[in-house]
N, C-alpha and C positions, 0 to 999 in steps of 0.2 A: 334155891329159889323155886317158885311155882311157875309152871309153864303148861300150856295146852298142846298136847301132842296128837298128831294124826298117826295112828299105828297101822291102819290098813285102809285102802280105798273101798268105797261102798256107795250104794245108792242111798239117797237121803229121802226119808219118809217122815210122816207126822211124829213118829216116836223115835226117830234116829238120835243117837248121841255119838257123833263121829269123833269128837275130840275128848281126850282124857286129861284131866288135871292131875299133874304129877309133880313130885319133888325131883329136882335135878341140880347138879352143881352149877354155880355161877361160872359162865365161860370166861376164859382169859383171852385178851386181844392178842392176835399175832402181829408179825411185822406189818406196819402200814395200816393197822386196824385200830379202832377205838371201842371201848366198852361203854354201853349206853344203859342207863336206868330208865326203863320205859314208863312214861306217864300215860300215854294213850295209844291205841292202835285201832285204826278203822277196819271195817269189815267190807270186803270187796267180793263181787260175783266170781272173781278168779278163784277164790278159795273153794267155792262150790265145784268149779271145774277140776280143781286138784283132788278134792275129796272123792268125786265121782269118776275120776280117771280120764277125763277129757284132756287134761293137762297134767300128766303124771309127775309127781315130785321125783327128784333125782335119787332120793333114798327115803327109807322109812325106818323107824319113826322120825317125823320131822315136825318142827314148830312152824306153823303158817304165820301169815301176817306181813303186809308190806306197806302200811300207811302209819308209820311210827313217829311219834313225837316223844322226846325225853331229854335227859341231860347227861353230859359226858361224866363218866365215873373213872375212867382210866384210859391210857394210851399205850399202844404197843411201840416197839422200837421203830423209829423212822416216822412216826405219826406226830407231827408238830403243829398242825394247823389249828387244833382246838385245845382248850385247857379244861380242867375239871370244873364242872358246874355250868359249862356252856349249854344253852338250849339248842337242840338240833332236831332234824327230821331225816327219815330214811324212806325211800320209795321202792318201787318194784326193781329198778335197775340196781344191780350190785357190782358187776364187774364185766369186763370184756378184754379182748386181747390188746386193744389200743394201737394196733399196727396195720390192720387190714384196711381195704378201701372204704368199707362202711364206717369203721371207727374214725378214720381220718377225715371223713366228710360229715360227721355229726349224726350218723345213723348207727350208733353203737348197738341199738336194739336188734339189728339185723346181723350182727357179728356171729359167726359160727361157734365162738367160744363164749357167747353171752351167758351170764349167770344172773338169776333173779332172786331177790330176797323172798324167803319163805317157800321157794321151790328148789333151788340149788344149794341153799344154805339156810340155816335156821332164821326164822323171822321174829316178829314182834309180839306174838301171843305169849308173852312171858314177862317176868319182872326185869330181866336183863337180856341184852343181846349184844353181839359184836357185829361190826360192819367195816368194810374198807373205808378208810378216811375219805377217799376220793369220791365216794358215793353218798357222803353225808353232807347235809346242808344246814347252815345256820338259820334259825327260825326267829322271826321278829316277835317282839312282845305284843304286837297289836292283835294277835290271834290267840284265843285260848287253846289249850291242848286239844279239846274236842273239835273246835272249829278248824284247826290247822291240819289235823290228820287226813281228812278227805282230799285236801288240796295236793297231797303228795302223790296221788294217783289220778283221780278224776280231774282235779284241777290242773295238774301238770299236762295230762293228755289233751284236755280241752284248750289250754293256753297255747301249747305247742302247735296243735292243729290249726288254731286260728292264725298264728303267726305264719305258718307254712302256706296258708291259703293266699297270702298277699292281698287280701281284700282291702279295698280302699273306701273312701268316703262315698256313701250312696250305693255301695255294692250290695248285692243280695246273696246271702250265704245259705246254702242248703245243708242240713245236718241229717245224716242217716241214723235212725234210731233216736231215742230221747232218754238216755240214761243219765247218770250223774255228770258226765262230761258235757253233754249237750245242755243240761240245766245250768251248769256253771258258765259255759260260753255265752248263753243268753244274758247272764248277769254282767258280762264284760262288755257286751255290745251296747251302743247308744241308739235306742230306737229313734226312727224319724218321726215326723209329725203325723203320719198316717198310722193305721193299725198294722201290727205285725201278723203275718199269715203263718199259722202254725198248724201242722197236722198232728194233733195230740188227742189221746183219750181225754174225756171230760175230767177224769180224776187227776190228771196232771196239768190241767190248765191253770188252776189256782196257783198264783205265785210264780208262774213261768217268767213273766216280765214284771218285776216289782216296780211299783210307782214310787220313784224317788224324786226329790227336788231337782230340777234341771234335766230330768229324763222323761220327756213326753212320750206318749204312745200307750197303747193298750194291746193286750193279747186277745185275738179273736180266732175262732176256729173256722177257717175258710180254705178253699182249694189253694194250694201253694202256687205262687207265680213262678215264672221261669227264673232259674238261678244263673248267676255269673260263674259260680263255682259249686262243685259237688264234692263232698268229702267222702273218701273211700279208703278203708284200711283193712288189712288182713293180718293174721298171725305171721310171725317171721318165717315159719316153716313153708309158707305158700309164696313167699317172695316179698319184694320191697313195698314200701308205702308209696302210693301214687296219688297225685292230684290231677283231676281231669276237668278241663273246661267243658261246659255244656255245649251241645251241638249248636244252639242258637248263638252262643258267644263266639264259637269258632267261625261260624258263617259270617258273622258281623266283621270279623277281623280278616276274612279272606283266607282262612286256613283250610 
């Protein structure tokens, strides 16, 4: 099969070619794993961090890529959830110990034995890849391969963050930064009758809040109002993910 390998970490410049297209054997799925024929793999800023050494891969050479959509080609021993031909997706999460306090409470990304697709094992910049069956998801036919791939990283992060915020009807949500996750969160929210206050560069304003039937409101660039919730997250090496109420919200509740 053909695959793009990162063979050494390096700074990226205008003429950089950090990945090498090479021929390599099709991998065989191990116990509890599945073999996937890759149809599409999204590109994430995390790959830049890996290439430039801010998030070093566990080994080199390595196949990057963690927004993978494809179809099952085979199953290893003990993998019985999917069958050949099933359409599936694979994201950044690959494996964890499953037994620590973080794993038992739904924070597997903070596990000390956490493994990431395309960092601790080969990823999806290839024609085929293997993955633990427990980290593979069935993909609905309502999304094309290209539309579905980004949802496995930016979409998953944004949706999970939105759910963790516990924001309710009429709440005001603050987002730090405005990458793909923030963009997708805005598409999940239902704007109110007034304008949405966004602190964005002009180049990112267009399409931030699409005008769909039954979804009133428009995006305007104004000073942001006080938020009921502020989103904050850090890499796992620096500690857990925390959600912090704004000072105004805490004062209102007598905290």
